[in-house]
C-alpha positions in Angstrom: 48.0 0.4 37.7 49.6 -2.8 38.3 53.3 -1.4 37.9 52.2 1.0 41.0 51.0 -1.8 43.0 54.1 -3.9 42.2 56.3 -0.9 43.3 54.4 -0.3 46.5 54.7 -4.1 47.3 58.3 -4.1 46.7 58.7 -1.0 48.9 56.7 -2.6 51.7 58.9 -5.7 51.5 62.1 -3.6 51.5 60.7 -1.6 54.6 59.9 -4.9 56.5 63.3 -6.2 55.6 64.9 -3.1 56.9 62.9 -3.1 60.1 64.0 -6.7 60.9 67.8 -6.2 60.0 68.2 -2.7 61.3 67.5 -1.0 64.6 65.3 2.1 63.4 64.0 3.1 66.8 66.5 5.9 67.0 65.2 9.4 67.0 66.5 13.0 66.2 65.3 14.1 69.6 67.4 11.7 71.4 70.5 13.3 69.9 69.5 16.8 70.4 68.6 16.1 74.1 71.9 14.3 74.7 73.6 17.4 73.3 71.4 19.8 75.6 72.6 17.6 78.6 76.2 17.8 77.5 76.1 21.6 77.2 74.4 21.9 80.6 77.1 19.4 82.0 79.7 21.6 80.4 78.6 24.7 82.0 78.6 23.0 85.3 82.0 21.6 84.8 83.4 24.9 83.7 82.1 26.5 87.0 83.8 23.8 89.0 87.0 24.2 87.2 86.9 28.0 87.8 86.4 27.3 91.6 89.3 25.2 92.1 90.3 21.3 91.7 87.0 19.3 91.8 88.0 16.1 90.2 85.2 14.2 92.0 82.5 16.8 91.0 83.9 16.6 87.2 83.5 12.8 87.4 80.0 13.1 88.8 79.0 15.6 86.1 80.2 13.6 83.2 78.7 10.3 84.8 75.4 12.2 85.3 75.4 13.5 81.6 76.1 9.8 80.5 73.5 8.3 82.6 70.8 10.8 81.7 71.6 10.5 78.0 71.3 6.7 78.1 68.1 7.0 80.2 66.7 9.3 77.7 67.8 7.2 74.7 66.0 4.0 76.1 62.7 6.0 76.9 62.6 7.6 73.6 63.4 4.5 71.6 60.8 2.6 73.7 58.3 5.3 72.7 59.2 5.1 69.0 59.0 1.2 68.9 55.8 1.4 70.5 54.5 4.0 68.0 55.7 2.0 65.0 54.6 -1.3 66.2 58.2 -2.7 66.7 59.8 -4.9 69.3 62.4 -2.7 71.4 64.0 -5.8 72.9 65.4 -8.3 70.3 68.6 -10.0 69.3 69.3 -7.0 67.3 68.9 -4.8 70.3 71.3 -6.9 72.3 73.9 -6.9 69.5 73.7 -3.1 69.4 74.1 -2.8 73.1 77.3 -5.0 73.0 78.8 -3.3 70.0 78.2 0.2 71.5 79.2 -0.8 75.0 82.5 -2.5 74.4 84.4 0.2 73.0 82.8 2.6 75.6 83.5 0.6 78.5 87.1 0.2 77.3 87.5 3.9 77.0 85.9 4.4 80.4 88.3 1.9 82.1 91.2 3.8 80.3 90.0 7.2 81.5 89.9 5.8 85.2 93.5 4.5 84.6 94.6 7.9 83.4 92.8 9.5 86.5 94.7 7.1 88.8 98.0 8.1 87.2 97.2 11.8 87.3 97.2 12.2 83.6 94.4 14.6 83.0 95.3 16.3 79.7 94.2 13.5 77.5 90.7 12.7 79.1 88.4 14.6 76.7 90.4 13.0 73.9 89.9 9.5 75.1 86.3 10.1 75.7 85.8 11.5 72.1 87.8 8.9 70.7 86.1 5.9 72.2 82.8 7.3 71.8 83.5 7.8 68.1 84.7 4.2 67.8 81.4 3.1 69.5 79.4 5.0 67.0 81.1 3.6 64.1 81.0 0.2 65.5 77.3 0.3 66.0 76.4 1.9 62.8 76.3 -1.3 60.8 73.2 -2.2 62.9 71.3 1.1 62.5 71.3 4.1 60.1 74.5 4.3 58.2 74.9 8.0 58.9 75.5 7.2 62.6 79.1 6.2 61.3 79.6 9.8 60.0 78.9 11.1 63.5 81.5 8.7 64.8 84.0 9.9 62.2 83.4 13.4 63.3 84.1 12.4 67.0 87.2 10.5 65.8 88.5 13.6 63.9 87.7 16.0 66.9 89.3 13.5 69.5 92.6 13.5 67.4 92.5 17.3 67.1 91.9 17.5 70.7 95.1 15.5 71.5 97.1 18.3 70.0 95.7 21.1 72.0 96.2 20.8 75.7 94.2 22.7 78.1 91.2 23.0 75.7 89.6 19.7 76.6 86.3 21.0 77.9 85.9 23.2 74.7 86.4 20.1 72.5 84.3 17.9 74.7 81.6 20.7 74.4 81.8 20.9 70.7 81.6 17.0 70.3 79.0 15.9 72.9 77.0 19.2 72.9 77.2 20.7 69.4 77.7 17.5 67.3 74.8 15.8 68.9 72.5 18.8 68.4 73.6 19.1 64.9 73.0 15.4 64.1 69.7 15.3 65.9 68.5 18.2 63.7 69.8 16.5 60.6 68.4 13.2 61.5 65.1 14.8 62.0 65.0 16.5 58.7 66.2 13.4 56.9 64.2 10.6 58.5 61.5 11.8 60.7 59.9 14.9 59.0 58.9 12.8 56.1 56.6 10.6 58.2 
């Protein structure tokens, strides 16, 4: 009986320590919804591409997908933090935001430079690669399997570099398919048990 209580106490302490050092307010639903937004954006982008040169429209679609995904992530993280009794905004949250945003903003600025120079063939590769770097960079502050999602994006981005003219397909596979698959796996591994 005492052994069971001791094990329970150790598990409680471990859980408290993990909560204080890791950002655990992520949810599988966030990734699934980001994937759905990306698939919807890819559909709209494909229609724009089929009707002529609509660079401004494509930029707006990509920006909208990013903005809606970030807003959804914030809302669902806030909801999960409230539900589990955690603080959403802490030093850890700001560390995560900085480590995620730095590679993402660098990639975004690089994409703008590519646009200004009329180099469109590598845009999707750059987006996939820098997003992958963001995920790997932030994984040390949250669930370690986020790094594996980042590695998948890096591999896809490198592969995309060698297949000119298929950027939208690779973008859709990464931001749509990988997010949905990751969200489902995340739910099965972490959230279904609770």
